[in-house]
Structure formats: C-alpha cells, structure tokens
C-alpha positions as CSV (number, residue, x, y, z in Angstrom):
1,M,80.2,2.5,78.1
2,S,78.3,1.7,81.3
3,N,76.2,-1.4,81.7
4,H,74.0,0.4,84.3
5,R,70.4,-0.2,83.6
6,R,67.6,2.0,84.8
7,K,65.0,0.3,86.9
8,P,61.5,0.1,85.4
9,P,59.1,2.9,86.4
10,G,57.0,0.8,88.7
11,V,60.0,-0.5,90.7
12,F,61.5,3.0,90.9
13,A,58.1,4.3,92.1
14,I,57.7,1.6,94.8
15,E,61.2,2.3,96.1
16,T,60.5,6.1,96.1
17,R,57.2,5.5,97.9
18,D,58.9,3.4,100.6
19,T,61.8,5.8,101.3
20,S,62.2,8.9,103.5
21,D,60.7,12.2,102.5
22,E,64.2,13.7,102.0
23,Y,65.3,11.0,99.6
24,A,62.0,10.8,97.8
25,E,62.2,14.6,97.2
26,Y,65.7,14.1,95.8
27,R,64.6,11.3,93.5
28,I,61.6,13.2,92.3
29,K,63.4,16.5,91.7
30,N,66.1,14.7,89.7
31,S,63.8,12.7,87.5
32,D,63.4,13.8,83.9
33,D,61.2,11.0,82.6
34,P,57.4,11.6,82.9
35,R,56.8,7.9,83.0
36,Y,58.7,7.6,86.3
37,L,57.0,10.6,87.8
38,K,53.5,9.4,86.8
39,A,54.3,6.0,88.3
40,I,55.4,7.6,91.6
41,I,52.1,9.5,91.7
42,E,50.2,6.3,91.0
43,K,52.0,4.3,93.7
44,E,51.6,7.2,96.2
45,A,47.9,7.5,95.5
46,E,47.4,3.8,96.2
47,R,48.5,4.3,99.8
48,E,45.8,4.4,102.5
49,N,47.0,7.9,103.4
50,P,48.7,9.4,100.3
51,R,51.3,12.0,101.0
52,R,50.1,15.1,99.1
53,Q,53.5,16.7,99.3
54,R,55.1,13.9,97.3
55,I,52.4,14.1,94.7
56,A,52.8,17.9,94.5
57,W,56.6,17.5,94.0
58,C,55.9,15.1,91.1
59,N,53.3,17.5,89.5
60,Q,55.7,20.4,89.9
61,R,58.5,18.4,88.2
62,L,56.2,17.3,85.4
63,A,55.3,21.0,84.8
64,E,59.0,21.9,84.8
65,I,59.8,19.1,82.3
66,D,56.9,20.2,80.1
67,N,58.3,23.8,80.0
68,E,61.9,22.7,79.0
C-alpha cells in the first residue's frame, strides 16, 4: 500500500495556476474530483487576467465527470 497522499485542493489549484499551459491542461484533464477542479477555477479567477482557456478546460472536465 502506498503512503502517497494527495495534496489538498487549494494547494493543487495554486500549483496548477502557476504552471505552464501544457502541464495545467494535463493536470485538469486527468482530475476526477470536482473539488479540485472547482478550486482551480477559483484560483484562476483570482488572477488579474484569468486565463479563460484553463477555466473552460475545468468546466469541460466537470461536465464529463457529471456524465460518467
């Protein structure tokens, strides 16, 4: 059994906000927990110039999860 612990949603969101678009997209598209995706949206929206594409990726992923 692994001792790996998942980072809290807020920490994950800040790290995703502060990374490259390519890696942010990877993290978002591989997230399956709505709490993490919503935290990413919140942190991105707090920016002076929110990146709409990242918010769109999160919303798309939330819709996909909701339909699973």
